[in-house]
C-alpha positions as CSV (number, residue, x, y, z in Angstrom):
1,M,0.0,0.0,0.0
2,E,1.4,3.3,-1.1
3,L,0.4,7.0,-1.5
4,E,1.6,8.9,-4.5
5,F,0.9,12.6,-4.6
6,L,0.0,13.8,-8.1
7,G,-0.9,17.3,-7.1
8,T,-0.2,19.1,-3.8
9,G,-1.2,22.7,-4.6
10,S,-4.3,24.8,-3.8
11,G,-6.5,26.9,-6.0
12,V,-4.6,27.1,-9.3
13,P,-1.7,25.1,-10.9
14,A,1.8,26.5,-10.2
15,K,5.1,25.6,-11.8
16,H,6.2,23.7,-8.7
17,R,2.8,22.2,-7.6
18,N,-0.2,21.0,-9.6
19,V,-3.6,21.1,-8.0
20,S,-5.1,18.3,-5.9
21,S,-4.9,14.7,-6.8
22,L,-3.6,11.7,-4.8
23,A,-3.3,8.0,-5.7
24,L,-3.7,5.2,-3.2
25,K,-1.8,2.4,-4.9
26,L,-3.2,-1.0,-3.9
27,L,-1.2,-3.0,-6.5
28,A,-0.1,-5.8,-4.1
29,E,-3.5,-5.9,-2.4
30,R,-5.9,-5.9,-5.4
31,N,-3.8,-4.8,-8.5
32,A,-5.7,-1.5,-8.5
33,I,-5.3,2.2,-7.9
34,W,-7.8,4.4,-6.1
35,L,-7.7,8.1,-7.0
36,F,-8.6,10.9,-4.5
37,D,-9.6,14.1,-6.3
38,C,-8.7,14.9,-9.9
39,G,-7.7,18.5,-10.4
40,E,-6.8,20.0,-13.8
41,G,-3.8,18.4,-15.4
42,T,-4.0,15.2,-13.3
43,Q,-3.6,13.0,-16.4
44,M,-0.5,14.9,-17.4
45,Q,0.9,14.3,-13.9
46,I,0.2,10.6,-14.3
47,L,2.3,10.5,-17.5
48,R,5.3,11.2,-15.2
49,T,4.6,8.2,-13.0
50,T,4.2,4.4,-13.5
51,I,0.5,4.6,-12.9
52,K,-1.7,3.1,-15.7
53,P,-5.1,4.8,-16.0
54,R,-6.7,1.4,-16.8
55,K,-5.8,0.3,-13.3
56,I,-7.7,3.1,-11.7
57,E,-10.6,1.2,-10.1
58,K,-12.3,3.9,-8.1
59,I,-12.2,7.7,-7.9
60,F,-13.2,9.5,-4.7
61,I,-13.9,13.2,-4.9
62,T,-13.8,15.2,-1.7
63,H,-15.7,18.3,-3.0
64,L,-16.7,20.0,-6.2
65,H,-14.4,23.0,-6.3
66,G,-12.6,23.2,-9.7
67,D,-9.1,22.5,-8.4
68,H,-10.4,19.1,-7.3
69,I,-12.5,18.0,-10.2
70,F,-11.6,19.9,-13.5
71,G,-9.3,17.0,-14.5
72,L,-12.0,14.4,-14.4
73,P,-13.4,14.6,-18.0
74,G,-10.0,14.4,-19.5
75,L,-8.8,11.5,-17.4
76,L,-12.0,9.5,-17.9
77,S,-11.7,10.0,-21.7
78,S,-8.0,9.0,-21.8
79,R,-8.7,5.9,-19.7
80,S,-11.1,4.9,-22.5
81,F,-8.7,5.8,-25.4
82,Q,-5.9,3.9,-23.8
83,G,-7.8,0.6,-23.8
84,G,-9.4,0.7,-20.3
85,D,-12.6,-1.4,-20.5
86,T,-13.1,-2.4,-16.8
87,P,-15.9,-0.6,-14.8
88,L,-15.0,2.4,-12.8
89,A,-16.8,3.6,-9.6
90,L,-17.0,7.3,-9.0
91,Y,-17.8,8.6,-5.5
92,G,-18.4,12.3,-4.6
93,P,-20.9,14.9,-3.3
94,P,-24.2,15.4,-5.1
95,G,-23.6,17.0,-8.4
96,V,-20.5,15.0,-9.4
97,E,-22.6,12.8,-11.7
98,Q,-24.2,15.8,-13.4
99,F,-20.8,17.4,-13.9
100,V,-19.2,14.3,-15.5
101,K,-22.2,13.4,-17.7
102,T,-22.6,17.0,-18.9
103,A,-18.9,17.2,-19.9
104,L,-19.1,13.9,-21.8
105,R,-22.3,14.8,-23.5
106,V,-21.3,18.2,-24.7
107,S,-17.9,16.9,-26.0
108,Q,-19.7,13.9,-27.5
109,T,-17.3,11.6,-25.7
110,K,-18.2,7.9,-25.5
111,L,-16.4,5.7,-23.0
112,S,-15.5,2.1,-23.5
113,Y,-16.4,1.2,-19.9
114,P,-19.3,1.9,-17.5
115,I,-19.2,4.3,-14.6
116,S,-21.2,3.7,-11.5
117,Y,-21.9,6.9,-9.6
118,H,-22.2,7.0,-5.9
119,E,-23.2,10.4,-4.5
120,L,-22.3,10.7,-0.9
121,K,-24.0,10.6,2.4
122,E,-22.1,10.2,5.6
123,G,-21.3,6.7,6.6
124,I,-19.8,3.6,4.9
125,V,-19.7,4.2,1.1
126,F,-17.8,1.1,0.1
127,Q,-17.0,-2.3,1.8
128,D,-15.7,-5.6,0.6
129,A,-13.6,-8.4,2.2
130,Q,-10.5,-6.3,1.9
131,F,-11.4,-2.7,2.6
132,K,-14.0,-0.4,4.1
133,V,-14.3,3.3,3.1
134,E,-16.2,5.7,5.4
135,A,-17.1,9.3,4.5
136,R,-17.6,12.2,6.9
137,L,-18.8,15.7,6.1
138,L,-16.3,18.3,7.0
139,E,-16.5,22.1,7.1
140,H,-15.8,24.0,3.9
141,G,-18.8,26.2,3.0
142,I,-19.5,23.6,0.2
143,A,-20.1,19.9,0.9
144,S,-16.6,18.6,1.5
145,Y,-15.9,15.1,2.7
146,G,-13.1,13.2,4.3
147,Y,-12.5,9.5,3.6
148,R,-11.3,6.9,6.1
149,I,-9.9,3.7,4.4
150,T,-9.7,0.7,6.7
151,E,-7.9,-2.5,5.6
152,A,-9.2,-5.8,7.0
153,D,-6.8,-7.7,9.3
154,H,-4.2,-10.0,7.8
155,E,-4.1,-13.6,8.8
156,G,-1.0,-14.6,10.8
157,A,2.0,-16.1,9.2
158,L,2.5,-19.9,9.1
159,Q,5.3,-20.8,11.5
160,V,7.2,-22.9,9.0
161,E,10.3,-23.6,11.2
162,K,8.2,-25.1,13.9
163,L,6.6,-27.4,11.4
164,R,9.9,-28.4,9.9
165,A,11.2,-29.2,13.3
166,L,8.4,-31.7,13.6
167,G,9.5,-33.3,10.4
168,I,6.3,-32.2,8.5
169,P,7.1,-32.0,4.8
170,E,6.3,-28.8,2.8
171,G,3.4,-29.1,0.4
172,P,-0.4,-29.3,0.5
173,L,-0.3,-29.9,4.2
174,F,1.2,-26.5,4.8
175,G,-1.7,-24.9,2.9
176,K,-4.3,-26.7,5.1
177,L,-2.5,-25.8,8.3
178,K,-2.2,-22.1,7.2
179,Q,-6.0,-22.1,7.0
180,G,-6.2,-23.4,10.6
181,Q,-7.3,-26.9,9.7
182,T,-6.5,-30.0,11.7
183,V,-4.6,-32.6,9.7
184,T,-3.6,-36.2,10.5
185,L,-0.1,-37.3,9.4
186,P,0.7,-40.8,8.0
187,D,2.1,-41.8,11.4
188,G,-1.2,-40.9,13.1
189,Q,0.0,-37.7,14.6
190,V,-2.7,-35.0,14.7
191,I,-1.6,-31.4,14.0
192,D,-3.9,-28.4,14.7
193,G,-3.1,-25.6,12.3
194,K,-4.2,-23.0,14.8
195,D,-1.1,-23.9,16.9
196,F,1.2,-23.0,14.0
197,V,-0.2,-19.7,12.8
198,G,0.9,-16.4,14.3
199,E,-1.4,-13.7,15.5
200,K,-3.4,-11.7,13.0
201,R,-1.8,-8.5,11.8
202,Q,-4.0,-5.4,12.2
203,G,-5.0,-3.8,8.9
204,R,-3.8,-0.3,8.0
205,V,-5.9,2.9,8.2
206,V,-5.5,5.9,6.0
207,T,-7.5,9.1,6.3
208,I,-7.7,11.5,3.4
209,L,-9.4,14.8,4.3
210,G,-10.9,17.3,1.8
211,D,-10.6,21.0,2.2
212,T,-11.9,22.0,5.7
213,R,-11.7,24.3,8.6
214,Y,-10.4,22.8,11.9
215,T,-13.3,20.5,13.0
216,Q,-14.0,17.8,15.4
217,A,-15.3,15.6,12.5
218,S,-11.7,15.4,11.2
219,I,-10.4,14.1,14.5
220,E,-13.2,11.5,14.9
221,L,-12.8,10.2,11.3
222,A,-9.0,10.0,11.6
223,K,-8.8,8.2,15.0
224,N,-5.8,6.0,15.2
225,S,-4.9,6.3,11.6
226,D,-1.5,5.1,10.3
227,V,-1.5,8.2,8.0
228,I,-3.6,11.4,7.8
229,V,-3.5,13.5,4.7
230,H,-4.6,17.0,5.7
231,E,-4.8,20.3,3.9
232,S,-2.4,23.1,5.1
233,T,-3.5,26.2,3.1
234,F,-2.3,28.8,5.7
235,R,0.4,29.4,8.3
236,K,-0.5,29.5,12.0
237,E,-0.5,33.3,12.2
238,E,-3.2,33.3,9.5
239,T,-5.8,31.5,11.6
240,K,-8.4,34.2,11.1
241,M,-8.0,34.1,7.3
242,A,-8.1,30.3,7.3
243,K,-11.4,30.4,9.2
244,A,-12.8,33.0,6.9
245,Y,-11.9,31.0,3.8
246,F,-13.0,27.6,5.3
247,H,-9.4,26.2,5.4
248,S,-6.9,25.1,8.0
249,T,-3.5,26.1,9.1
250,S,-0.5,23.8,9.4
251,Q,-0.8,24.0,13.2
252,Q,-4.5,23.0,13.1
253,A,-3.7,20.0,10.9
254,A,-1.1,18.9,13.5
255,Q,-3.7,19.3,16.3
256,V,-6.0,17.0,14.4
257,A,-3.3,14.4,14.1
258,Q,-2.3,14.7,17.7
259,K,-5.9,14.4,19.0
260,A,-6.6,11.6,16.6
261,Q,-3.5,9.7,18.0
262,A,-2.4,9.1,14.5
263,K,1.1,7.8,13.6
264,R,1.9,10.1,10.7
265,L,0.7,13.4,9.1
266,V,1.2,14.5,5.6
267,L,0.4,18.1,4.7
268,T,-0.9,19.0,1.2
269,H,-3.0,21.7,-0.6
270,I,-0.1,24.1,-0.2
271,S,-0.6,27.7,-1.4
272,A,1.5,28.8,-4.4
273,R,2.6,31.7,-2.1
274,Y,4.7,29.2,-0.2
275,L,7.9,28.3,-2.1
276,A,10.6,25.9,-0.8
277,Q,11.6,27.8,2.4
278,A,8.1,28.9,3.2
279,A,6.8,25.4,2.8
280,H,9.5,24.2,5.1
281,E,8.3,26.7,7.7
282,L,4.8,25.2,7.4
283,E,6.3,21.8,8.2
284,K,8.2,23.2,11.2
285,E,5.0,24.8,12.6
286,A,3.2,21.5,12.4
287,Q,6.1,19.5,13.8
288,A,6.2,21.6,16.9
289,V,2.8,20.1,17.7
290,F,3.0,16.7,15.9
291,P,6.7,15.7,15.2
292,N,6.0,13.0,12.6
293,T,4.8,15.5,9.9
294,Q,6.0,16.2,6.4
295,V,4.9,18.6,3.6
296,A,4.2,16.6,0.5
297,K,5.6,17.6,-2.9
298,D,4.3,16.5,-6.2
299,F,5.3,12.9,-7.0
300,D,6.3,12.1,-3.4
301,E,5.6,8.4,-2.7
302,I,4.9,7.2,0.9
303,E,4.8,3.5,1.7
304,I,2.4,2.4,4.4
305,P,3.9,-0.8,5.9
306,L,2.0,-3.6,7.6
307,K,2.0,-3.5,11.3
308,E,4.4,-5.8,13.1
309,E,3.1,-9.1,14.4
């Protein structure tokens, strides 16, 4: 599981930062990619990565401001032109279906795959045996959502050395024992697989928040996350301006991570006003509250490792 930041800027594209888009790469888990927001130029950013549009299985939109959705029509079209034919699920606030269908209709674009539209309400918006995605309404003056992605627990590892010490040969028996089955060996010895499988490994939790003021909803959604991705549009001395424009400061983002008892915070949605040194100052402000913080740059990749057994 990895995060790859395709755009980390706010408002308008800049030379050093494109507008919002983030890929959650689940290639090992399900050979798929989930995209969160799709600002203008996202497909151009993808060309500079190893991401294949046909592997994008789901797109989650946090809110309908242009710097988060204007790249959607182009990306959806390119996915079709490049041979993508598998279904795609699109999640977002009410209006996202109308936006996409209008753009495709006016441009007379026909896709080679179906899109299923899921206009959001708070709660669980997707769940299968591997993952659960919950959405929570934030505070941005327009309907803006945060997403919590929870991975199912991993089965414990088979304790191969213990089995070898008992003289049990590798092969089909190992598979049965890994499933926790009880097997009888040719010599009559009975082996319970549960005695040779380690403890389950807790699944990972990633919280990706849309644009928002500091709000309790962010803290509740992000509780005990391995990684929180939070906007950081303003510096701490600009708290009043952040509130007026329905955004957060770097310090407020750090407070969310601290109160949520998260493990790691990544700041994004950085204003074009903040060049290299100024962006570093944003990072330092947040680290004073929550030390394990970094400011994301376009094309940063962050691995989210499995928890230790």
